[in-house]
KOLMIVEX-579407 format. One record per residue (C-alpha): residue in one letter; chain; x, y negated, z. Coordinates in nm, 4 decimals, decimal comma. Layout:
N
 residu chaine        x        y        z
      A      A        X        Y        Z
...
END
This chain:
494
 residu chaine        x        y        z
      M      A   0,0000   0,0000   0,0000
      E      A   0,1594  -0,3247  -0,1146
      I      A   0,1484  -0,6603   0,0647
      K      A  -0,0573  -0,8164  -0,2096
      L      A  -0,3836  -1,0094  -0,2008
      S      A  -0,6648  -0,8014  -0,3489
      E      A  -1,0406  -0,8093  -0,3870
      N      A  -1,0547  -0,4587  -0,2412
      Y      A  -0,7985  -0,2587  -0,0446
      G      A  -0,9959   0,0650  -0,0533
      K      A  -1,0058   0,3156   0,2284
      L      A  -0,7455   0,2216   0,4857
      K      A  -0,4977   0,4810   0,6050
      H      A  -0,2923   0,5345   0,9167
      F      A   0,0823   0,4669   0,9236
      I      A   0,2555   0,7601   1,0933
      D      A   0,6110   0,8893   1,0495
      N      A   0,6918   0,6016   0,8138
      K      A   0,4214   0,6905   0,5642
      F      A   0,0558   0,6179   0,5059
      I      A  -0,1599   0,9236   0,5759
      E      A  -0,5254   1,0018   0,5182
      P      A  -0,7502   0,9906   0,8267
      E      A  -0,9174   1,3127   0,9383
      T      A  -1,2701   1,1829   0,8854
      D      A  -1,5356   1,1403   0,6202
      K      A  -1,6922   0,8452   0,8029
      Y      A  -1,5883   0,4902   0,7098
      Y      A  -1,7113   0,1405   0,7950
      P      A  -1,6931  -0,1753   0,5827
      V      A  -1,4301  -0,4436   0,6469
      Y      A  -1,5424  -0,7871   0,5309
      D      A  -1,4158  -1,1094   0,3856
      P      A  -1,6110  -1,3295   0,6315
      G      A  -1,6226  -1,6217   0,3878
      K      A  -1,7998  -1,4214   0,1184
      G      A  -1,9778  -1,1665   0,3327
      T      A  -1,8574  -0,8905   0,1015
      P      A  -1,6573  -0,5753   0,1870
      I      A  -1,2880  -0,5767   0,0984
      A      A  -1,1862  -0,2468   0,2603
      E      A  -1,3132   0,0529   0,4532
      V      A  -1,1889   0,1500   0,7988
      P      A  -1,2181   0,5066   0,9266
      A      A  -1,3768   0,6442   1,2381
      I      A  -1,0835   0,7460   1,4555
      S      A  -1,0404   1,1128   1,5375
      K      A  -0,8524   1,2564   1,8358
      N      A  -0,6244   1,4378   1,5940
      D      A  -0,5217   1,1122   1,4249
      I      A  -0,4292   0,9613   1,7604
      E      A  -0,2473   1,2772   1,8621
      K      A  -0,0384   1,2684   1,5433
      A      A   0,0614   0,9060   1,5995
      I      A   0,1544   0,9590   1,9649
      R      A   0,3485   1,2769   1,8909
      S      A   0,5368   1,0976   1,6156
      A      A   0,6311   0,8148   1,8528
      A      A   0,7227   1,0546   2,1326
      S      A   0,9444   1,2674   1,9093
      A      A   1,1297   0,9579   1,7877
      F      A   1,1935   0,8158   2,1351
      D      A   1,5041   1,0048   2,2476
      K      A   1,7097   0,9371   1,9382
      W      A   1,5861   0,5788   1,9067
      S      A   1,6425   0,4854   2,2707
      N      A   1,9971   0,6249   2,2594
      L      A   2,0993   0,3964   1,9751
      P      A   2,3104   0,1029   2,0970
      I      A   2,0856  -0,1985   2,1450
      F      A   2,2792  -0,4014   1,8897
      D      A   2,2143  -0,1316   1,6300
      R      A   1,8418  -0,1561   1,7074
      L      A   1,8655  -0,5320   1,6683
      Q      A   1,9853  -0,4957   1,3096
      Y      A   1,6490  -0,3488   1,2118
      L      A   1,4780  -0,6469   1,3714
      V      A   1,6971  -0,8917   1,1805
      R      A   1,6008  -0,7213   0,8530
      L      A   1,2330  -0,7321   0,9514
      K      A   1,2567  -1,1057   1,0231
      I      A   1,4088  -1,1715   0,6799
      L      A   1,1346  -0,9688   0,5100
      M      A   0,8592  -1,1507   0,7000
      E      A   1,0117  -1,4866   0,6095
      Q      A   1,0060  -1,3821   0,2445
      R      A   0,6452  -1,2588   0,2568
      T      A   0,4927  -1,5317   0,4738
      E      A   0,2647  -1,6688   0,2052
      E      A   0,1233  -1,3306   0,1043
      L      A   0,0638  -1,2373   0,4674
      A      A  -0,0948  -1,5757   0,5411
      R      A  -0,3398  -1,5403   0,2540
      I      A  -0,4358  -1,1850   0,3466
      I      A  -0,4904  -1,2954   0,7081
      S      A  -0,7029  -1,5849   0,5851
      Q      A  -0,9086  -1,3562   0,3648
      N      A  -0,9777  -1,0922   0,6299
      V      A  -1,0088  -1,3094   0,9430
      G      A  -1,1838  -1,6155   0,8017
      K      A  -0,9256  -1,8670   0,9215
      T      A  -0,7802  -2,1147   0,6738
      V      A  -0,4592  -2,0365   0,4872
      R      A  -0,2936  -2,3142   0,6894
      E      A  -0,3934  -2,1339   1,0077
      G      A  -0,2773  -1,8056   0,8584
      R      A   0,0670  -1,9502   0,7903
      A      A   0,0885  -2,0804   1,1467
      S      A   0,0056  -1,7373   1,2902
      V      A   0,2730  -1,5690   1,0760
      R      A   0,5219  -1,8320   1,1905
      R      A   0,4371  -1,7523   1,5528
      A      A   0,4908  -1,3832   1,4812
      I      A   0,8346  -1,4627   1,3393
      E      A   0,9106  -1,6743   1,6466
      A      A   0,8342  -1,3651   1,8553
      I      A   1,1082  -1,1875   1,6615
      D      A   1,3410  -1,4804   1,7304
      A      A   1,2695  -1,4463   2,1025
      A      A   1,3243  -1,0695   2,0983
      L      A   1,6629  -1,1172   1,9325
      G      A   1,7734  -1,2402   2,2751
      A      A   1,6690  -0,9119   2,4359
      P      A   2,0244  -0,7965   2,5146
      H      A   2,0757  -1,0980   2,7388
      L      A   1,7655  -1,0066   2,9400
      F      A   1,7948  -0,6304   2,9099
      M      A   2,1516  -0,6206   3,0315
      N      A   2,0381  -0,7483   3,3689
      V      A   2,2794  -0,5216   3,5525
      R      A   2,3574  -0,5975   3,9141
      K      A   2,6439  -0,4168   4,0766
      V      A   2,7485  -0,4528   4,4365
      M      A   3,0741  -0,2873   4,5365
      N      A   3,1861  -0,1943   4,8861
      L      A   2,8271  -0,2318   4,9952
      A      A   2,8297  -0,1289   5,3593
      K      A   3,0811  -0,2325   5,6202
      T      A   3,0837   0,1137   5,7745
      E      A   3,1006   0,2896   5,4358
      P      A   3,2969   0,0558   5,2066
      E      A   3,3413   0,3182   4,9359
      I      A   2,9698   0,3048   4,8328
      D      A   2,8800   0,1066   4,5207
      M      A   2,5273   0,0342   4,3960
      E      A   2,4046  -0,0953   4,0618
      L      A   2,0676  -0,1726   3,9074
      V      A   1,9970  -0,1000   3,5399
      K      A   1,6914  -0,1171   3,3146
      E      A   1,5888   0,1699   3,0874
      P      A   1,3237   0,2108   2,8172
      L      A   1,0288   0,4289   2,9136
      G      A   0,8840   0,5912   2,6007
      V      A   0,5666   0,5344   2,3988
      F      A   0,3582   0,2180   2,4406
      A      A   0,0125   0,1492   2,2966
      I      A  -0,0921  -0,1917   2,1662
      I      A  -0,4639  -0,2635   2,1272
      S      A  -0,5073  -0,5964   1,9510
      P      A  -0,8022  -0,8320   1,8842
      F      A  -0,9390  -0,9634   1,5572
      N      A  -0,8371  -1,3274   1,5852
      F      A  -0,4606  -1,2804   1,5422
      P      A  -0,4185  -0,9450   1,3682
      V      A  -0,0438  -0,9888   1,3082
      M      A   0,0732  -1,2401   1,5689
      I      A  -0,0561  -1,0658   1,8819
      P      A   0,0829  -0,7185   1,8040
      M      A   0,4105  -0,8929   1,7203
      W      A   0,4208  -1,0417   2,0705
      V      A   0,5083  -0,6891   2,1837
      I      A   0,6426  -0,4826   1,8921
      P      A   0,9814  -0,6609   1,8502
      W      A   1,0510  -0,6379   2,2240
      A      A   0,9401  -0,2768   2,2551
      L      A   1,1448  -0,1518   1,9614
      T      A   1,4544  -0,3513   2,0484
      L      A   1,4454  -0,2368   2,4115
      G      A   1,4317   0,1259   2,2936
      D      A   1,0635   0,2157   2,3259
      T      A   0,8391   0,3418   2,0456
      V      A   0,4930   0,2105   1,9630
      V      A   0,1423   0,3051   1,8522
      V      A  -0,0710   0,0098   1,7397
      K      A  -0,4508   0,0135   1,7273
      P      A  -0,5783  -0,3003   1,5484
      S      A  -0,9297  -0,4397   1,5504
      S      A  -1,1621  -0,2611   1,3098
      L      A  -1,2953  -0,6011   1,1993
      D      A  -0,9744  -0,7092   1,0220
      P      A  -0,7180  -0,4288   1,0041
      V      A  -0,5911  -0,5132   0,6560
      P      A  -0,3038  -0,7549   0,7448
      I      A  -0,1314  -0,5375   1,0081
      T      A  -0,1800  -0,2255   0,7940
      L      A   0,0008  -0,3899   0,5043
      L      A   0,2676  -0,5255   0,7396
      M      A   0,3732  -0,1652   0,8092
      N      A   0,5383  -0,1686   0,4658
      L      A   0,7927  -0,4177   0,5987
      F      A   0,8855  -0,1963   0,8937
      A      A   0,9555   0,0857   0,6508
      E      A   1,1473  -0,1469   0,4193
      A      A   1,3516  -0,2750   0,7155
      G      A   1,4667   0,0842   0,7650
      Y      A   1,3038   0,1694   1,0975
      P      A   1,3264   0,5488   1,1475
      P      A   1,0110   0,7627   1,1244
      G      A   0,7983   0,7560   1,4381
      V      A   0,9392   0,4389   1,5890
      I      A   0,6365   0,2320   1,4816
      N      A   0,2945   0,3892   1,4129
      L      A  -0,0512   0,2506   1,3414
      V      A  -0,3926   0,4128   1,3743
      N      A  -0,6855   0,2383   1,2099
      G      A  -1,0493   0,2672   1,2915
      T      A  -1,3179   0,2544   1,5505
      G      A  -1,5015   0,4926   1,7786
      P      A  -1,4840   0,6568   2,1219
      A      A  -1,1650   0,8465   2,0361
      S      A  -0,9768   0,5155   2,0776
      E      A  -0,9858   0,5763   2,4536
      E      A  -0,7505   0,8707   2,4047
      L      A  -0,4695   0,6170   2,3754
      L      A  -0,5298   0,5216   2,7380
      K      A  -0,5280   0,8776   2,8700
      H      A  -0,2619   1,0567   2,6694
      P      A   0,0234   1,1831   2,8899
      E      A   0,2906   1,0544   2,6489
      I      A   0,1645   0,6958   2,6677
      Q      A   0,3623   0,4980   2,9265
      G      A   0,1743   0,1700   2,9063
      V      A  -0,1003  -0,0208   2,7266
      Y      A  -0,0934  -0,3823   2,6103
      F      A  -0,4382  -0,5248   2,5335
      V      A  -0,5710  -0,8624   2,4252
      G      A  -0,9453  -0,9148   2,3939
      S      A  -1,2656  -0,9776   2,5871
      T      A  -1,2847  -0,9517   2,9649
      P      A  -1,5418  -0,6671   2,9816
      V      A  -1,3302  -0,4511   2,7495
      G      A  -1,0094  -0,5555   2,9250
      E      A  -1,1497  -0,4564   3,2650
      R      A  -1,2433  -0,1156   3,1259
      I      A  -0,9040  -0,0612   2,9632
      Y      A  -0,7173  -0,1685   3,2760
      S      A  -0,9250   0,0623   3,4942
      V      A  -0,8864   0,3661   3,2681
      A      A  -0,5160   0,3074   3,2029
      C      A  -0,4310   0,2639   3,5708
      S      A  -0,6404   0,5635   3,6747
      H      A  -0,4281   0,7713   3,4385
      G      A  -0,1009   0,6394   3,5761
      K      A  -0,0268   0,3948   3,2937
      R      A   0,1131   0,0466   3,3099
      A      A  -0,1234  -0,2106   3,1666
      I      A  -0,1257  -0,5754   3,0686
      C      A  -0,4717  -0,6946   2,9695
      Q      A  -0,5006  -1,0543   2,8521
      C      A  -0,8688  -1,1317   2,8392
      G      A  -1,1402  -1,3933   2,8032
      A      A  -1,1300  -1,7609   2,8890
      K      A  -1,3395  -2,0707   2,9406
      N      A  -1,0736  -2,3379   2,9233
      P      A  -1,1703  -2,6751   3,0770
      V      A  -1,0579  -2,9967   2,9078
      V      A  -1,0770  -3,3099   3,1231
      I      A  -1,0679  -3,6603   2,9699
      M      A  -0,9780  -3,9488   3,1983
      P      A  -1,0786  -4,3079   3,1117
      D      A  -0,7128  -4,4085   3,0669
      A      A  -0,6419  -4,1522   2,7918
      A      A  -0,5212  -4,2851   2,4540
      L      A  -0,8233  -4,3042   2,2241
      E      A  -0,7195  -4,1998   1,8719
      P      A  -0,4765  -3,9160   1,9433
      T      A  -0,7071  -3,7774   2,2119
      V      A  -1,0066  -3,7683   1,9791
      E      A  -0,8090  -3,5955   1,7027
      N      A  -0,6463  -3,3441   1,9349
      V      A  -0,9664  -3,2545   2,1172
      V      A  -1,1642  -3,2010   1,7968
      T      A  -0,9035  -2,9834   1,6289
      G      A  -0,8591  -2,7910   1,9526
      F      A  -1,2265  -2,7032   1,9729
      F      A  -1,2886  -2,6329   1,6053
      D      A  -0,9718  -2,5026   1,4404
      M      A  -1,0141  -2,1328   1,3649
      A      A  -1,3865  -2,1884   1,4305
      G      A  -1,3045  -2,1805   1,8021
      Q      A  -1,2007  -1,8134   1,7897
      R      A  -0,8935  -1,8431   2,0106
      C      A  -0,8491  -1,7396   2,3731
      L      A  -0,6664  -2,0701   2,4277
      A      A  -0,9310  -2,2847   2,2573
      P      A  -1,1035  -2,5464   2,4758
      G      A  -1,4240  -2,4097   2,6241
      V      A  -1,5867  -2,7111   2,7887
      L      A  -1,5235  -3,0872   2,7658
      I      A  -1,5445  -3,2722   3,0981
      T      A  -1,5521  -3,6513   3,0769
      V      A  -1,4683  -3,8509   3,3893
      G      A  -1,6601  -4,1717   3,4621
      E      A  -1,6208  -4,4302   3,1840
      A      A  -1,4449  -4,1772   2,9607
      Y      A  -1,7862  -4,0642   2,8385
      E      A  -1,8708  -4,4002   2,6809
      K      A  -1,5183  -4,4426   2,5465
      F      A  -1,4675  -4,1008   2,3865
      V      A  -1,7884  -3,9116   2,3111
      G      A  -1,9048  -4,1389   2,0269
      P      A  -1,5710  -4,1248   1,8394
      I      A  -1,5483  -3,7493   1,9003
      I      A  -1,8913  -3,6939   1,7473
      E      A  -1,8016  -3,9047   1,4434
      R      A  -1,4788  -3,7087   1,3966
      V      A  -1,6609  -3,3753   1,4261
      K      A  -1,8977  -3,4819   1,1479
      K      A  -1,5982  -3,5110   0,9131
      I      A  -1,4943  -3,1460   0,9486
      R      A  -1,5244  -2,9760   0,6112
      V      A  -1,6691  -2,6271   0,6494
      G      A  -1,6208  -2,3887   0,3610
      Y      A  -1,4509  -2,0851   0,2157
      Q      A  -1,1368  -2,0315   0,4155
      M      A  -0,8966  -1,9913   0,1228
      L      A  -0,9788  -2,3250  -0,0380
      D      A  -0,7378  -2,6143   0,0216
      T      A  -1,0330  -2,8451   0,0875
      T      A  -1,1551  -2,6423   0,3868
      D      A  -1,0922  -2,7537   0,7450
      M      A  -1,2906  -2,4766   0,9123
      G      A  -1,3900  -2,1368   0,7798
      P      A  -1,6531  -1,8845   0,8931
      V      A  -1,6652  -1,6766   1,2091
      I      A  -1,5493  -1,3170   1,1879
      S      A  -1,8814  -1,1343   1,1416
      A      A  -2,2569  -1,1675   1,1090
      K      A  -2,2924  -1,0120   1,4550
      E      A  -2,0645  -1,2733   1,6111
      R      A  -2,2509  -1,5508   1,4336
      E      A  -2,5815  -1,4327   1,5784
      R      A  -2,4309  -1,3970   1,9254
      I      A  -2,3009  -1,7571   1,9194
      I      A  -2,6328  -1,8888   1,7863
      G      A  -2,8042  -1,7103   2,0747
      M      A  -2,5818  -1,8959   2,3228
      I      A  -2,6582  -2,2295   2,1545
      E      A  -3,0314  -2,1683   2,1667
      R      A  -3,0256  -2,0625   2,5310
      A      A  -2,8306  -2,3789   2,6132
      I      A  -3,0985  -2,5915   2,4443
      N      A  -3,3677  -2,4070   2,6387
      D      A  -3,1682  -2,4762   2,9575
      G      A  -3,1816  -2,8507   2,8884
      A      A  -2,8667  -2,9233   2,6869
      K      A  -2,9027  -3,1890   2,4172
      L      A  -2,8156  -3,0781   2,0636
      V      A  -2,6070  -3,3593   1,9100
      I      A  -2,4625  -3,1764   1,6075
      D      A  -2,6361  -2,8585   1,4898
      G      A  -2,3974  -2,6168   1,3199
      R      A  -2,6733  -2,3653   1,2582
      K      A  -2,7854  -2,5740   0,9612
      I      A  -2,4524  -2,5747   0,7789
      K      A  -2,4758  -2,5484   0,3994
      V      A  -2,2134  -2,3936   0,1737
      P      A  -2,2101  -2,3412  -0,2052
      D      A  -2,4213  -2,0516  -0,3343
      E      A  -2,1028  -1,8610  -0,4172
      Y      A  -2,0408  -1,8255  -0,0434
      K      A  -2,3992  -1,8133   0,0863
      N      A  -2,3540  -1,4601   0,2213
      G      A  -2,0573  -1,5627   0,4358
      F      A  -2,0721  -1,5809   0,8141
      Y      A  -2,0726  -1,9592   0,8439
      L      A  -2,1577  -2,1610   1,1508
      G      A  -2,0812  -2,5310   1,1526
      P      A  -1,9337  -2,7337   1,4378
      T      A  -2,1905  -2,7720   1,7144
      V      A  -2,1887  -3,0332   1,9917
      L      A  -2,4072  -3,0031   2,3016
      D      A  -2,4399  -3,2962   2,5418
      D      A  -2,5991  -3,3154   2,8850
      V      A  -2,4615  -2,9737   2,9735
      K      A  -2,4816  -2,9078   3,3459
      P      A  -2,2399  -2,7049   3,5591
      G      A  -2,3653  -2,3505   3,5968
      M      A  -2,5315  -2,3239   3,2564
      E      A  -2,4287  -2,0142   3,0601
      I      A  -2,2791  -2,2318   2,7846
      E      A  -2,0624  -2,4044   3,0484
      Q      A  -1,9565  -2,0852   3,2244
      E      A  -1,9135  -1,8151   2,9610
      E      A  -1,6690  -1,7874   2,6723
      I      A  -1,8324  -1,8840   2,3425
      F      A  -1,5505  -1,7865   2,1047
      G      A  -1,7072  -1,9996   1,8377
      P      A  -1,7272  -2,3589   1,7071
      V      A  -1,9219  -2,5125   1,9957
      M      A  -1,8317  -2,8086   2,2182
      P      A  -2,0320  -2,8333   2,5439
      I      A  -1,9950  -3,1758   2,7125
      V      A  -2,0233  -3,2126   3,0910
      R      A  -2,0065  -3,5449   3,2753
      A      A  -1,8148  -3,5872   3,6016
      S      A  -1,8398  -3,9055   3,8054
      N      A  -1,4810  -3,8885   3,9328
      F      A  -1,1565  -3,6906   3,9209
      D      A  -1,2351  -3,4710   4,2214
      E      A  -1,5680  -3,3686   4,0740
      A      A  -1,3954  -3,2878   3,7433
      I      A  -1,1485  -3,0596   3,9241
      E      A  -1,4344  -2,8857   4,1039
      I      A  -1,6138  -2,8262   3,7728
      A      A  -1,2940  -2,7091   3,6040
      N      A  -1,2250  -2,4516   3,8749
      N      A  -1,5807  -2,3265   3,9125
      R      A  -1,5529  -2,0373   3,6658
      Q      A  -1,4398  -1,6752   3,6606
      Y      A  -1,1600  -1,7406   3,4106
      G      A  -0,8169  -1,8981   3,4523
      N      A  -0,6361  -1,9051   3,1213
      T      A  -0,5624  -2,2744   3,0583
      G      A  -0,6527  -2,6217   3,1766
      T      A  -0,5891  -2,9520   2,9980
      I      A  -0,6162  -3,3143   3,1019
      Y      A  -0,5998  -3,6189   2,8772
      T      A  -0,4542  -3,9149   3,0624
      S      A  -0,1838  -4,1805   3,0557
      S      A  -0,1149  -4,1318   3,4249
      G      A   0,1543  -3,9041   3,5586
      K      A  -0,0209  -3,9174   3,8957
      W      A  -0,3426  -3,7722   3,7589
      F      A  -0,1574  -3,5028   3,5683
      R      A   0,0455  -3,4058   3,8730
      E      A  -0,2718  -3,3650   4,0776
      F      A  -0,4395  -3,1749   3,7948
      A      A  -0,1433  -2,9365   3,7569
      K      A  -0,1401  -2,8680   4,1319
      R      A  -0,5113  -2,8123   4,1758
      V      A  -0,6401  -2,6391   3,8631
      K      A  -0,6491  -2,2605   3,8988
      A      A  -0,5158  -2,1491   3,5624
      G      A  -0,1970  -1,9991   3,4260
      N      A  -0,1181  -2,2618   3,1613
      I      A  -0,1606  -2,6335   3,2338
      A      A  -0,1179  -2,9127   2,9797
      A      A  -0,1311  -3,2893   2,9472
      N      A  -0,2704  -3,4263   2,6208
      M      A  -0,2686  -3,0836   2,4488
      A      A  -0,6003  -2,9186   2,3698
      V      A  -0,4383  -2,5788   2,3180
      A      A  -0,1999  -2,5044   2,6049
      Q      A   0,0078  -2,2371   2,4343
      P      A   0,3486  -2,1514   2,5824
      Q      A   0,6387  -2,0803   2,3501
      Q      A   0,7773  -1,7285   2,3206
      F      A   1,0600  -1,7819   2,5690
      F      A   0,8088  -1,8645   2,8440
      P      A   0,5697  -1,6135   3,0029
      F      A   0,2009  -1,6163   2,9111
      P      A   0,0329  -1,6273   3,2527
      A      A  -0,3361  -1,6375   3,3416
      R      A  -0,5532  -1,6006   3,6503
      K      A  -0,8865  -1,4629   3,7655
      K      A  -1,0634  -1,2527   3,5000
      S      A  -0,8466  -1,3862   3,2203
      H      A  -0,5726  -1,1388   3,3094
      F      A  -0,5312  -0,7923   3,4562
      G      A  -0,1891  -0,6641   3,5522
      A      A   0,1029  -0,7732   3,7664
      L      A   0,3136  -0,8753   3,4662
      T      A   0,2427  -1,1192   3,1838
      G      A   0,3017  -1,1304   2,8115
      Q      A   0,5994  -1,2722   2,6212
      V      A   0,9216  -1,2953   2,8275
      A      A   0,7846  -1,0923   3,1202
      I      A   0,7191  -0,8129   2,8717
      V      A   1,0790  -0,6959   2,9313
      D      A   0,9892  -0,5718   3,2799
      F      A   0,6694  -0,4144   3,1451
      L      A   0,8510  -0,2173   2,8755
      T      A   1,1391  -0,0982   3,0916
      D      A   1,1894   0,0513   3,4333
      T      A   1,4583  -0,0188   3,6889
      K      A   1,6948   0,2421   3,8188
      V      A   1,9268   0,2007   4,1134
      I      A   2,2466   0,4041   4,0807
      M      A   2,4430   0,4693   4,3984
      Q      A   2,7875   0,6217   4,3974
      R      A   3,0547   0,7216   4,6428
      W      A   3,3912   0,8568   4,5461
      W      A   3,6341   0,9957   4,8036
END
């Protein structure tokens, strides 16, 4: 299967032992281009045998792979980086086609995936965290102790639809470079980009079994969490699914990092700079049709900030051009599926019934007849939203901006913290004092000033709190401790 944009990719296969293999099933489901509403591929129902093959392949490759010198493993990663740099545009367009994000957004997500490779190229400096203490005890001076880190084996990655290449690549470069092997299970909504990416791993020369991919959907997916060869599971997705995965993985003795849902509060103070704030807030809410775990979830205006900012924000939202995601004229594409569109519309309608004021109605968006079957939902703005409403509390994962008014800073902090999620928190202000207080008091893992999307770079951890995260360790840099185990070696020589 080539990395080449196509109208139809046919029946998708698994990638096991460095080759694409036919699934053991006769049952397939359509994979859509969300902007056209037409199928572009078919994804199989997963069988236990398919998962078993992938895990056995990864397990059989582990010993030889983990015993390669780390700098030899790095050479494969360097080749993969070069290949991804060369194929960025093709990957970006395939991501755009299958996810519904614009090509511009597709390019950005590929760039972030390449940055994850850049970060993993520094793995030896973190991996070689060897501590040795000689002549440890006064009474027994001949005892030495040292601490080393070792790879563990096979890790599973279960990734969401919104970043089908970037999120698996948060983990894959680290895992492979540290000496582990991997089985990836992508979302069944948009498995085309990561499936085609497997070609580049083969072209980079990775040995058979080091990286494997199983496509599809169905209850057999849970076998990844229970299989005795799986050492750990990395998941990104919704909180209900993340809670289930964390529970099952831990009950079977697996390590697990589950990065889950969010409802990220954005606070605007009256002293914030007008034009850049308006632009940043609007793009934060509506880029990628709001389908990002770091996207703003609720806009909280403090005191006079409402009169200063809401009017200009509404006017800017009206200028967003909704259309087919692969056109250069498009600012915002469709949501991922018809089912998601209906779910988001349901949240909008319940908010209206709860007393929210509909300022901009994205349900009425019009697109050319050529794209009328696409899963489009225009930017939606709801004013007069009250704390405690579903639309203010629960993740929308769609192009909706709920606006809540706070009379003062303390009330804004109370509203921001009164939710079950703790992914990010943002404040717009010109005051270092307000930001310092905000950073201290908001209960979230990532805090930002004047940034709608508080996204840490690859060489920082990706923390979160409450039901936005399950697991003692975090993504990105902290992944080194997740993918390896420590061993203390004690020696005495007479």
